N, CA and C atoms as an extended XYZ file, in Angstrom:
522
Properties=species:S:1:pos:R:3:atomname:S:1:resname:S:1:resid:I:1 pbc="F F F"
N        28.136       18.709       14.639 N   MET     1
C        28.021       17.717       13.566 CA  MET     1
C        26.517       17.684       13.034 C   MET     1
N        26.434       17.925       11.806 N   HIS     2
C        25.169       18.020       11.178 CA  HIS     2
C        24.826       16.753       10.356 C   HIS     2
N        23.688       16.216       10.656 N   LEU     3
C        23.245       15.019        9.853 CA  LEU     3
C        22.475       15.421        8.717 C   LEU     3
N        22.741       15.062        7.432 N   ASP     4
C        22.023       15.429        6.313 CA  ASP     4
C        20.822       14.414        5.888 C   ASP     4
N        21.024       13.315        6.575 N   ARG     5
C        20.034       12.122        6.230 CA  ARG     5
C        18.784       12.421        7.082 C   ARG     5
N        17.673       11.937        6.656 N   LYS     6
C        16.411       12.081        7.410 CA  LYS     6
C        16.214       10.752        8.168 C   LYS     6
N        15.986       10.817        9.467 N   ILE     7
C        15.754        9.737       10.259 CA  ILE     7
C        14.267        9.579       10.332 C   ILE     7
N        13.818        8.316        9.973 N   PRO     8
C        12.378        8.167        9.937 CA  PRO     8
C        11.810        8.156       11.441 C   PRO     8
N        10.668        8.765       11.501 N   LEU     9
C         9.909        8.966       12.894 CA  LEU     9
C         9.378        7.515       13.099 C   LEU     9
N         9.033        7.301       14.414 N   LEU    10
C         8.542        6.097       14.897 CA  LEU    10
C         7.171        5.923       14.314 C   LEU    10
N         6.327        6.861       14.071 N   SER    11
C         4.918        6.725       13.312 CA  SER    11
C         5.237        6.204       11.988 C   SER    11
N         6.234        6.716       11.261 N   ASP    12
C         6.467        6.230        9.945 CA  ASP    12
C         6.820        4.776        9.933 C   ASP    12
N         7.650        4.354       10.755 N   VAL    13
C         8.109        2.937       10.862 CA  VAL    13
C         6.838        2.022       11.303 C   VAL    13
N         6.056        2.618       12.259 N   LEU    14
C         4.933        1.837       12.602 CA  LEU    14
C         3.914        1.708       11.412 C   LEU    14
N         3.735        2.836       10.661 N   PHE    15
C         2.782        2.782        9.582 CA  PHE    15
C         3.309        1.697        8.617 C   PHE    15
N         4.668        1.551        8.221 N   PHE    16
C         5.136        0.675        7.260 CA  PHE    16
C         4.940       -0.743        7.764 C   PHE    16
N         5.106       -0.986        9.019 N   ILE    17
C         4.891       -2.298        9.699 CA  ILE    17
C         3.409       -2.695        9.560 C   ILE    17
N         2.600       -1.815       10.004 N   LEU    18
C         1.119       -2.085        9.993 CA  LEU    18
C         0.669       -2.245        8.456 C   LEU    18
N         1.199       -1.428        7.509 N   ALA    19
C         0.706       -1.576        6.150 CA  ALA    19
C         1.229       -2.926        5.534 C   ALA    19
N         2.449       -3.307        5.764 N   LEU    20
C         2.861       -4.601        5.410 CA  LEU    20
C         2.172       -5.700        6.059 C   LEU    20
N         1.806       -5.651        7.303 N   SER    21
C         1.115       -6.651        7.951 CA  SER    21
C        -0.314       -6.725        7.379 C   SER    21
N        -0.943       -5.686        7.037 N   THR    22
C        -2.282       -5.641        6.550 CA  THR    22
C        -2.265       -6.261        5.122 C   THR    22
N        -1.328       -5.798        4.266 N   LEU    23
C        -1.213       -6.386        2.861 CA  LEU    23
C        -0.797       -7.834        2.971 C   LEU    23
N         0.143       -8.279        3.853 N   GLY    24
C         0.521       -9.704        3.821 CA  GLY    24
C        -0.538      -10.609        4.385 C   GLY    24
N        -1.166      -10.178        5.344 N   SER    25
C        -2.401      -11.126        5.967 CA  SER    25
C        -3.465      -11.109        5.011 C   SER    25
N        -3.778       -9.988        4.313 N   ALA    26
C        -4.865      -10.080        3.367 CA  ALA    26
C        -4.674      -10.953        2.105 C   ALA    26
N        -3.243      -10.991        1.706 N   PHE    27
C        -2.822      -11.823        0.640 CA  PHE    27
C        -2.945      -13.310        1.129 C   PHE    27
N        -2.411      -13.588        2.474 N   ALA    28
C        -2.429      -14.916        2.929 CA  ALA    28
C        -3.958      -15.362        3.072 C   ALA    28
N        -4.939      -14.541        3.508 N   MET    29
C        -6.309      -14.807        3.652 CA  MET    29
C        -6.838      -15.357        2.292 C   MET    29
N        -6.493      -14.807        1.266 N   ILE    30
C        -6.868      -15.222       -0.080 CA  ILE    30
C        -6.228      -16.477       -0.567 C   ILE    30
N        -4.929      -16.664       -0.191 N   TYR    31
C        -4.008      -17.769       -0.666 CA  TYR    31
C        -4.315      -19.083        0.040 C   TYR    31
N        -4.541      -19.042        1.487 N   PHE    32
C        -4.658      -20.212        2.234 CA  PHE    32
C        -5.782      -21.127        1.841 C   PHE    32
N        -5.642      -22.367        1.876 N   HIS    33
C        -6.650      -23.355        1.404 CA  HIS    33
C        -7.604      -23.688        2.523 C   HIS    33
N        -7.192      -23.781        3.744 N   GLN    34
C        -8.014      -23.999        4.989 CA  GLN    34
C        -8.848      -22.806        5.400 C   GLN    34
N       -10.105      -22.867        5.603 N   PRO    35
C       -10.978      -21.720        6.100 CA  PRO    35
C       -10.420      -21.201        7.446 C   PRO    35
N       -10.033      -22.021        8.241 N   ILE    36
C        -9.556      -21.616        9.595 CA  ILE    36
C        -8.371      -20.693        9.500 C   ILE    36
N        -7.352      -21.104        8.605 N   ASN    37
C        -6.293      -20.330        8.353 CA  ASN    37
C        -6.520      -19.007        7.753 C   ASN    37
N        -7.465      -18.920        6.826 N   SER    38
C        -7.979      -17.690        6.211 CA  SER    38
C        -8.671      -16.662        7.268 C   SER    38
N        -9.452      -17.379        8.061 N   ALA    39
C        -9.998      -16.571        9.273 CA  ALA    39
C        -9.070      -16.006       10.188 C   ALA    39
N        -8.015      -16.779       10.481 N   LEU    40
C        -6.991      -16.217       11.376 CA  LEU    40
C        -6.243      -15.155       10.616 C   LEU    40
N        -5.934      -15.221        9.448 N   SER    41
C        -5.410      -14.310        8.631 CA  SER    41
C        -6.166      -12.929        8.467 C   SER    41
N        -7.523      -13.093        8.477 N   PHE    42
C        -8.500      -12.064        8.462 CA  PHE    42
C        -8.373      -11.322        9.843 C   PHE    42
N        -8.233      -12.010       10.868 N   ILE    43
C        -8.092      -11.393       12.207 CA  ILE    43
C        -6.917      -10.448       12.136 C   ILE    43
N        -5.660      -10.931       11.598 N   ILE    44
C        -4.602      -10.126       11.653 CA  ILE    44
C        -4.698       -8.980       10.648 C   ILE    44
N        -5.448       -9.050        9.595 N   THR    45
C        -5.747       -7.907        8.677 CA  THR    45
C        -6.585       -6.851        9.563 C   THR    45
N        -7.522       -7.331       10.165 N   LEU    46
C        -8.486       -6.322       10.913 CA  LEU    46
C        -7.810       -5.718       11.986 C   LEU    46
N        -6.868       -6.427       12.902 N   LEU    47
C        -6.118       -5.792       13.800 CA  LEU    47
C        -5.111       -4.803       13.322 C   LEU    47
N        -4.481       -5.183       12.061 N   SER    48
C        -3.504       -4.181       11.546 CA  SER    48
C        -4.339       -2.841       11.085 C   SER    48
N        -5.479       -3.014       10.595 N   ILE    49
C        -6.301       -1.790       10.114 CA  ILE    49
C        -6.532       -0.999       11.389 C   ILE    49
N        -6.986       -1.697       12.433 N   ALA    50
C        -7.246       -1.033       13.707 CA  ALA    50
C        -5.994       -0.263       14.209 C   ALA    50
N        -4.817       -0.886       14.123 N   GLY    51
C        -3.534       -0.157       14.395 CA  GLY    51
C        -3.383        1.068       13.573 C   GLY    51
N        -3.767        1.060       12.179 N   LEU    52
C        -3.682        2.197       11.376 CA  LEU    52
C        -4.553        3.294       11.771 C   LEU    52
N        -5.838        2.873       12.276 N   PHE    53
C        -6.690        3.825       12.740 CA  PHE    53
C        -6.154        4.564       14.010 C   PHE    53
N        -5.594        3.812       14.932 N   ALA    54
C        -4.888        4.334       16.180 CA  ALA    54
C        -3.848        5.215       15.805 C   ALA    54
N        -3.049        4.875       14.787 N   LEU    55
C        -1.905        5.642       14.262 CA  LEU    55
C        -2.395        7.049       13.783 C   LEU    55
N        -3.586        7.110       13.157 N   LEU    56
C        -4.228        8.217       12.737 CA  LEU    56
C        -4.814        9.123       13.872 C   LEU    56
N        -4.946        8.569       14.996 N   GLY    57
C        -5.684        9.251       16.041 CA  GLY    57
C        -7.190        8.969       16.124 C   GLY    57
N        -7.703        8.013       15.435 N   GLY    58
C        -9.102        7.814       15.461 CA  GLY    58
C        -9.379        6.730       16.585 C   GLY    58
N        -9.531        7.179       17.766 N   SER    59
C        -9.610        6.248       18.978 CA  SER    59
C       -10.970        5.533       18.863 C   SER    59
N       -12.025        6.153       18.453 N   PHE    60
C       -13.273        5.425       18.336 CA  PHE    60
C       -13.223        4.329       17.142 C   PHE    60
N       -12.841        4.785       16.006 N   LEU    61
C       -12.671        3.854       14.934 CA  LEU    61
C       -11.718        2.647       15.337 C   LEU    61
N       -10.725        2.907       16.033 N   PHE    62
C        -9.842        2.015       16.529 CA  PHE    62
C       -10.528        0.897       17.440 C   PHE    62
N       -11.331        1.373       18.513 N   LEU    63
C       -12.034        0.549       19.275 CA  LEU    63
C       -13.164       -0.159       18.601 C   LEU    63
N       -13.824        0.518       17.682 N   VAL    64
C       -14.896       -0.265       16.978 CA  VAL    64
C       -14.444       -1.291       16.125 C   VAL    64
N       -13.297       -1.132       15.389 N   GLN    65
C       -12.538       -2.110       14.623 CA  GLN    65
C       -12.241       -3.324       15.471 C   GLN    65
N       -11.665       -3.092       16.621 N   ILE    66
C       -11.258       -4.261       17.449 CA  ILE    66
C       -12.526       -4.948       18.027 C   ILE    66
N       -13.460       -4.206       18.737 N   ILE    67
C       -14.589       -4.830       19.329 CA  ILE    67
C       -15.654       -5.438       18.289 C   ILE    67
N       -15.993       -4.650       17.425 N   ILE    68
C       -17.049       -5.101       16.476 CA  ILE    68
C       -16.454       -6.206       15.427 C   ILE    68
N       -15.403       -5.818       14.822 N   TYR    69
C       -14.967       -6.535       13.610 CA  TYR    69
C       -14.090       -7.646       14.137 C   TYR    69
N       -13.067       -7.335       14.660 N   ALA    70
C       -12.069       -8.318       15.133 CA  ALA    70
C       -12.587       -9.303       16.311 C   ALA    70
N       -13.494       -8.640       16.972 N   GLY    71
C       -14.127       -9.408       18.219 CA  GLY    71
C       -15.361      -10.204       17.720 C   GLY    71
N       -16.331       -9.559       17.479 N   ALA    72
C       -17.728      -10.241       17.262 CA  ALA    72
C       -17.819      -10.892       15.952 C   ALA    72
N       -17.433      -10.217       14.868 N   VAL    73
C       -17.621      -10.784       13.470 CA  VAL    73
C       -16.700      -12.100       13.229 C   VAL    73
N       -15.529      -11.902       13.626 N   ILE    74
C       -14.599      -12.999       13.461 CA  ILE    74
C       -14.905      -14.079       14.392 C   ILE    74
N       -15.398      -13.795       15.637 N   THR    75
C       -15.863      -14.832       16.609 CA  THR    75
C       -17.116      -15.602       15.806 C   THR    75
N       -17.920      -14.928       15.248 N   LEU    76
C       -19.025      -15.589       14.582 CA  LEU    76
C       -18.462      -16.499       13.356 C   LEU    76
N       -17.503      -15.924       12.548 N   ILE    77
C       -17.030      -16.631       11.439 CA  ILE    77
C       -16.231      -17.888       12.038 C   ILE    77
N       -15.511      -17.792       12.888 N   LEU    78
C       -14.764      -18.963       13.569 CA  LEU    78
C       -15.669      -20.089       14.096 C   LEU    78
N       -16.757      -19.525       14.741 N   PHE    79
C       -17.793      -20.467       15.219 CA  PHE    79
C       -18.461      -21.244       14.166 C   PHE    79
N       -18.837      -20.546       12.998 N   ILE    80
C       -19.360      -21.284       11.883 CA  ILE    80
C       -18.392      -22.186       11.253 C   ILE    80
N       -17.230      -21.813       10.999 N   ILE    81
C       -16.221      -22.750       10.518 CA  ILE    81
C       -16.027      -23.976       11.328 C   ILE    81
N       -15.846      -23.908       12.673 N   MET    82
C       -15.687      -24.849       13.480 CA  MET    82
C       -17.075      -25.733       13.598 C   MET    82
N       -18.066      -25.136       13.645 N   PHE    83
C       -19.459      -25.762       13.697 CA  PHE    83
C       -19.616      -26.629       12.513 C   PHE    83
N       -19.249      -26.252       11.303 N   LEU    84
C       -19.370      -27.003       10.104 CA  LEU    84
C       -18.418      -28.194        9.968 C   LEU    84
N       -17.345      -28.027       10.699 N   ASN    85
C       -16.244      -29.070       10.779 CA  ASN    85
C       -15.941      -29.570        9.302 C   ASN    85
N       -15.456      -28.672        8.527 N   ILE    86
C       -15.134      -28.776        7.100 CA  ILE    86
C       -13.789      -29.697        7.024 C   ILE    86
N       -13.873      -30.713        6.427 N   LYS    87
C       -12.669      -31.652        6.159 CA  LYS    87
C       -12.028      -31.336        4.959 C   LYS    87
N       -10.748      -31.883        4.814 N   GLU    88
C        -9.982      -31.606        3.657 CA  GLU    88
C       -10.480      -32.071        2.293 C   GLU    88
N       -11.233      -33.197        2.365 N   GLU    89
C       -11.770      -33.787        1.185 CA  GLU    89
C       -13.102      -33.031        0.722 C   GLU    89
N       -13.554      -32.213        1.581 N   ASN    90
C       -14.774      -31.387        1.183 CA  ASN    90
C       -14.440      -30.037        0.540 C   ASN    90
N       -13.174      -29.711        0.680 N   LEU    91
C       -12.660      -28.403        0.234 CA  LEU    91
C       -12.540      -28.564       -1.308 C   LEU    91
N       -12.592      -27.453       -2.113 N   PRO    92
C       -12.600      -27.592       -3.585 CA  PRO    92
C       -10.992      -27.741       -3.959 C   PRO    92
N       -10.827      -28.488       -5.018 N   TYR    93
C        -9.441      -28.613       -5.534 CA  TYR    93
C        -9.168      -27.416       -6.365 C   TYR    93
N        -8.128      -26.639       -6.066 N   GLU    94
C        -7.864      -25.357       -6.804 CA  GLU    94
C        -6.386      -25.404       -7.264 C   GLU    94
N        -6.150      -26.097       -8.333 N   PRO    95
C        -4.730      -26.270       -8.781 CA  PRO    95
C        -4.095      -24.961       -9.287 C   PRO    95
N        -4.927      -24.061       -9.814 N   TYR    96
C        -4.504      -22.884      -10.465 CA  TYR    96
C        -4.795      -21.624       -9.636 C   TYR    96
N        -5.016      -21.750       -8.422 N   LYS    97
C        -5.216      -20.809       -7.479 CA  LYS    97
C        -4.198      -19.595       -7.487 C   LYS    97
N        -2.912      -20.129       -7.308 N   GLY    98
C        -1.751      -19.187       -7.347 CA  GLY    98
C        -1.595      -18.296       -8.697 C   GLY    98
N        -1.988      -19.060       -9.703 N   ARG    99
C        -1.845      -18.345      -11.101 CA  ARG    99
C        -2.964      -17.394      -11.231 C   ARG    99
N        -4.151      -17.655      -10.656 N   TRP   100
C        -5.230      -16.746      -10.732 CA  TRP   100
C        -4.913      -15.458       -9.786 C   TRP   100
N        -4.323      -15.659       -8.733 N   ILE   101
C        -4.019      -14.627       -7.828 CA  ILE   101
C        -3.082      -13.693       -8.518 C   ILE   101
N        -1.971      -14.318       -9.193 N   LEU   102
C        -0.905      -13.566       -9.935 CA  LEU   102
C        -1.606      -12.837      -11.098 C   LEU   102
N        -2.496      -13.500      -11.878 N   PHE   103
C        -3.046      -12.847      -12.933 CA  PHE   103
C        -3.914      -11.598      -12.602 C   PHE   103
N        -4.778      -11.886      -11.523 N   MET   104
C        -5.525      -10.721      -11.063 CA  MET   104
C        -4.714       -9.568      -10.594 C   MET   104
N        -3.549       -9.934       -9.857 N   SER   105
C        -2.663       -8.942       -9.321 CA  SER   105
C        -2.090       -8.050      -10.368 C   SER   105
N        -1.674       -8.722      -11.576 N   LEU   106
C        -1.120       -8.071      -12.711 CA  LEU   106
C        -2.216       -7.264      -13.473 C   LEU   106
N        -3.319       -7.774      -13.396 N   LEU   107
C        -4.523       -6.888      -14.101 CA  LEU   107
C        -4.846       -5.753      -13.242 C   LEU   107
N        -4.774       -5.656      -11.935 N   ILE   108
C        -4.991       -4.620      -11.110 CA  ILE   108
C        -3.841       -3.599      -11.050 C   ILE   108
N        -2.614       -4.152      -11.205 N   ALA   109
C        -1.409       -3.325      -11.099 CA  ALA   109
C        -1.390       -1.995      -11.868 C   ALA   109
N        -1.749       -2.003      -13.137 N   PRO   110
C        -1.740       -0.734      -13.943 CA  PRO   110
C        -2.634        0.336      -13.233 C   PRO   110
N        -3.928       -0.075      -12.779 N   PHE   111
C        -4.883        0.804      -12.282 CA  PHE   111
C        -4.341        1.260      -10.893 C   PHE   111
N        -3.703        0.459      -10.201 N   THR   112
C        -3.051        0.886       -8.877 CA  THR   112
C        -1.954        1.868       -9.146 C   THR   112
N        -1.167        1.693      -10.201 N   THR   113
C        -0.092        2.531      -10.503 CA  THR   113
C        -0.583        3.947      -10.830 C   THR   113
N        -1.765        3.952      -11.563 N   VAL   114
C        -2.316        5.306      -12.039 CA  VAL   114
C        -2.889        5.947      -10.830 C   VAL   114
N        -3.600        5.200       -9.947 N   LEU   115
C        -4.261        5.791       -8.734 CA  LEU   115
C        -3.125        6.379       -7.899 C   LEU   115
N        -1.953        5.659       -7.668 N   ILE   116
C        -0.918        6.227       -6.789 CA  ILE   116
C        -0.315        7.435       -7.367 C   ILE   116
N        -0.128        7.406       -8.658 N   SER   117
C         0.486        8.577       -9.349 CA  SER   117
C        -0.343        9.839       -9.296 C   SER   117
N        -1.727        9.492       -9.317 N   ARG   118
C        -2.615       10.760       -9.271 CA  ARG   118
C        -2.602       11.182       -7.835 C   ARG   118
N        -2.560       10.314       -6.967 N   VAL   119
C        -2.665       10.756       -5.460 CA  VAL   119
C        -1.416       11.527       -5.079 C   VAL   119
N        -0.237       11.045       -5.709 N   ASN   120
C         1.043       11.758       -5.457 CA  ASN   120
C         1.097       13.107       -6.023 C   ASN   120
N         0.283       13.446       -7.021 N   THR   121
C         0.394       14.752       -7.754 CA  THR   121
C        -0.741       15.647       -7.146 C   THR   121
N        -1.587       15.277       -6.213 N   MET   122
C        -2.590       16.067       -5.664 CA  MET   122
C        -2.124       16.961       -4.690 C   MET   122
N        -2.630       18.133       -4.523 N   ALA   123
C        -2.227       19.131       -3.637 CA  ALA   123
C        -3.066       18.903       -2.352 C   ALA   123
N        -2.459       18.704       -1.187 N   PHE   124
C        -3.050       18.392       -0.028 CA  PHE   124
C        -2.868       19.581        0.912 C   PHE   124
N        -3.916       19.880        1.590 N   SER   125
C        -3.782       20.843        2.798 CA  SER   125
C        -3.637       20.138        4.118 C   SER   125
N        -3.055       20.769        4.946 N   PRO   126
C        -2.762       20.172        6.227 CA  PRO   126
C        -3.968       19.696        7.018 C   PRO   126
N        -3.827       18.606        7.598 N   LEU   127
C        -4.997       18.052        8.300 CA  LEU   127
C        -4.997       18.719        9.799 C   LEU   127
N        -6.162       19.012       10.202 N   HIS   128
C        -6.360       19.492       11.587 CA  HIS   128
C        -7.071       18.355       12.329 C   HIS   128
N        -6.408       17.499       12.843 N   LEU   129
C        -7.002       16.348       13.582 CA  LEU   129
C        -7.372       16.566       15.129 C   LEU   129
N        -7.805       17.642       15.445 N   GLY   130
C        -7.962       17.861       16.819 CA  GLY   130
C        -8.917       16.885       17.506 C   GLY   130
N       -10.115       16.727       16.899 N   ASN   131
C       -11.109       15.894       17.460 CA  ASN   131
C       -11.478       14.701       16.443 C   ASN   131
N       -10.633       14.327       15.697 N   PHE   132
C       -10.864       13.324       14.682 CA  PHE   132
C       -11.176       12.000       15.346 C   PHE   132
N       -12.246       11.331       14.963 N   GLY   133
C       -12.544       10.032       15.362 CA  GLY   133
C       -12.884        9.753       16.868 C   GLY   133
N       -13.289       10.917       17.506 N   THR   134
C       -13.762       10.808       19.036 CA  THR   134
C       -15.144       10.399       18.973 C   THR   134
N       -15.551        9.723       20.034 N   ILE   135
C       -16.914        9.218       20.106 CA  ILE   135
C       -17.953       10.382       19.998 C   ILE   135
N       -17.659       11.573       20.648 N   LYS   136
C       -18.501       12.585       20.621 CA  LYS   136
C       -18.671       13.103       19.109 C   LYS   136
N       -17.549       13.273       18.371 N   ASP   137
C       -17.674       13.818       17.021 CA  ASP   137
C       -18.399       12.808       16.146 C   ASP   137
N       -18.136       11.540       16.260 N   VAL   138
C       -18.845       10.588       15.425 CA  VAL   138
C       -20.346       10.570       15.678 C   VAL   138
N       -20.631       10.754       16.922 N   GLY   139
C       -22.091       10.686       17.395 CA  GLY   139
C       -22.750       11.901       16.875 C   GLY   139
N       -22.121       13.153       17.049 N   MET   140
C       -22.783       14.401       16.633 CA  MET   140
C       -22.913       14.300       15.061 C   MET   140
N       -21.915       13.741       14.311 N   GLU   141
C       -22.110       13.790       12.855 CA  GLU   141
C       -23.068       12.677       12.485 C   GLU   141
N       -23.163       11.630       13.059 N   LEU   142
C       -24.140       10.480       12.751 CA  LEU   142
C       -25.502       11.023       13.036 C   LEU   142
N       -25.740       11.634       14.098 N   PHE   143
C       -27.144       11.843       14.585 CA  PHE   143
C       -27.550       13.442       14.098 C   PHE   143
N       -26.786       14.092       13.458 N   SER   144
C       -27.160       15.411       12.880 CA  SER   144
C       -27.301       15.305       11.428 C   SER   144
N       -26.223       15.080       10.721 N   HIS   145
C       -26.302       15.058        9.280 CA  HIS   145
C       -26.588       13.803        8.609 C   HIS   145
N       -26.357       12.625        9.371 N   TRP   146
C       -26.728       11.413        8.641 CA  TRP   146
C       -27.682       10.588        9.427 C   TRP   146
N       -28.766       11.242       10.091 N   VAL   147
C       -29.742       10.571       10.844 CA  VAL   147
C       -30.644        9.766        9.862 C   VAL   147
N       -31.071       10.439        8.800 N   PHE   148
C       -32.083        9.589        7.839 CA  PHE   148
C       -31.350        8.435        7.345 C   PHE   148
N       -30.098        8.488        6.669 N   PRO   149
C       -29.505        7.155        6.200 CA  PRO   149
C       -29.340        6.237        7.414 C   PRO   149
N       -29.059        6.672        8.597 N   PHE   150
C       -28.871        5.732        9.825 CA  PHE   150
C       -30.124        5.013       10.115 C   PHE   150
N       -31.248        5.872        9.959 N   GLU   151
C       -32.518        5.089       10.266 CA  GLU   151
C       -32.975        4.248        9.188 C   GLU   151
N       -32.650        4.557        7.890 N   MET   152
C       -32.984        3.729        6.844 CA  MET   152
C       -32.263        2.356        6.849 C   MET   152
N       -31.003        2.463        7.295 N   ILE   153
C       -30.262        1.138        7.549 CA  ILE   153
C       -30.900        0.302        8.705 C   ILE   153
N       -31.353        0.978        9.722 N   SER   154
C       -31.890        0.372       10.852 CA  SER   154
C       -33.128       -0.345       10.352 C   SER   154
N       -33.998        0.280        9.629 N   ILE   155
C       -35.125       -0.148        9.109 CA  ILE   155
C       -34.811       -1.536        8.111 C   ILE   155
N       -33.870       -1.241        7.298 N   LEU   156
C       -33.539       -2.373        6.404 CA  LEU   156
C       -33.011       -3.543        7.138 C   LEU   156
N       -32.302       -3.396        8.263 N   LEU   157
C       -31.840       -4.513        9.044 CA  LEU   157
C       -32.954       -5.191        9.765 C   LEU   157
N       -33.894       -4.386       10.222 N   LEU   158
C       -35.065       -4.928       10.868 CA  LEU   158
C       -35.922       -5.689        9.799 C   LEU   158
N       -36.023       -5.285        8.571 N   ILE   159
C       -36.793       -6.112        7.605 CA  ILE   159
C       -36.016       -7.384        7.241 C   ILE   159
N       -34.766       -7.335        7.256 N   ALA   160
C       -33.940       -8.530        6.961 CA  ALA   160
C       -34.123       -9.461        8.097 C   ALA   160
N       -34.107       -9.030        9.362 N   LEU   161
C       -34.355       -9.898       10.474 CA  LEU   161
C       -35.660      -10.497       10.515 C   LEU   161
N       -36.763       -9.785       10.166 N   ILE   162
C       -38.056      -10.434       10.196 CA  ILE   162
C       -38.112      -11.432        8.900 C   ILE   162
N       -37.493      -11.132        7.753 N   GLY   163
C       -37.398      -12.076        6.572 CA  GLY   163
C       -36.751      -13.365        7.150 C   GLY   163
N       -35.603      -13.309        7.774 N   VAL   164
C       -34.852      -14.493        8.300 CA  VAL   164
C       -35.847      -15.328        9.232 C   VAL   164
N       -36.567      -14.767       10.049 N   ILE   165
C       -37.478      -15.327       11.018 CA  ILE   165
C       -38.560      -15.983       10.159 C   ILE   165
N       -39.062      -15.241        9.174 N   VAL   166
C       -40.230      -15.894        8.402 CA  VAL   166
C       -39.692      -17.053        7.594 C   VAL   166
N       -38.474      -17.016        7.015 N   LEU   167
C       -37.884      -18.126        6.184 CA  LEU   167
C       -37.572      -19.233        7.179 C   LEU   167
N       -37.143      -18.970        8.324 N   ALA   168
C       -36.765      -20.128        9.375 CA  ALA   168
C       -38.064      -20.795        9.798 C   ALA   168
N       -39.058      -19.998        9.955 N   LYS   169
C       -40.401      -20.522       10.383 CA  LYS   169
C       -41.065      -21.355        9.260 C   LYS   169
N       -40.832      -20.961        8.083 N   LYS   170
C       -41.351      -21.524        6.907 CA  LYS   170
C       -40.984      -22.944        6.676 C   LYS   170
N       -39.714      -23.272        7.080 N   GLY   171
C       -39.365      -24.534        6.972 CA  GLY   171
C       -39.979      -25.514        8.022 C   GLY   171
N       -40.299      -25.017        9.174 N   GLU   172
C       -41.046      -25.663       10.062 CA  GLU   172
C       -42.543      -25.621        9.824 C   GLU   172
N       -43.362      -26.453       10.229 N   LYS   173
C       -44.927      -26.444       10.162 CA  LYS   173
C       -45.391      -25.453       11.178 C   LYS   173
N       -46.051      -24.284       10.756 N   LEU   174
C       -46.436      -23.259       11.624 CA  LEU   174
C       -47.729      -23.834       12.397 C   LEU   174
């Protein structure tokens, strides 16, 4: 007995589940009124993106996404939201938020359609993902070809840190 229909692979099913989860939680993050709900939707978005990285075989990117973004950054955002204790009466009144989201979605839709049609007509060569996203390959690429931009970003972050300290001390009498 020969089956003419194509049975989707588990990776295809996982991709569609993670893609829908990413898009749905990103939409919810924009739509929710309470900041804590938006932050929790942001966590789901970041975890879904981490799942997509894992599905592509990028173990290092998967771990960085979970540890740095979904772990540290979201913990900081949640801490700030809870520390500020934002009450309902302090939140802005947004009666037309749904309309703005719909309007912007409709505005972006033609560009998205053109982008998808262009990508679908491109000729792709097969990917050789032998060592894609491993810690060794990322480190070798970062510290051989990208060492100057990496150091420039380090210096920029150091300058920003010094600026924050100076501004914080400026408020106090030295």
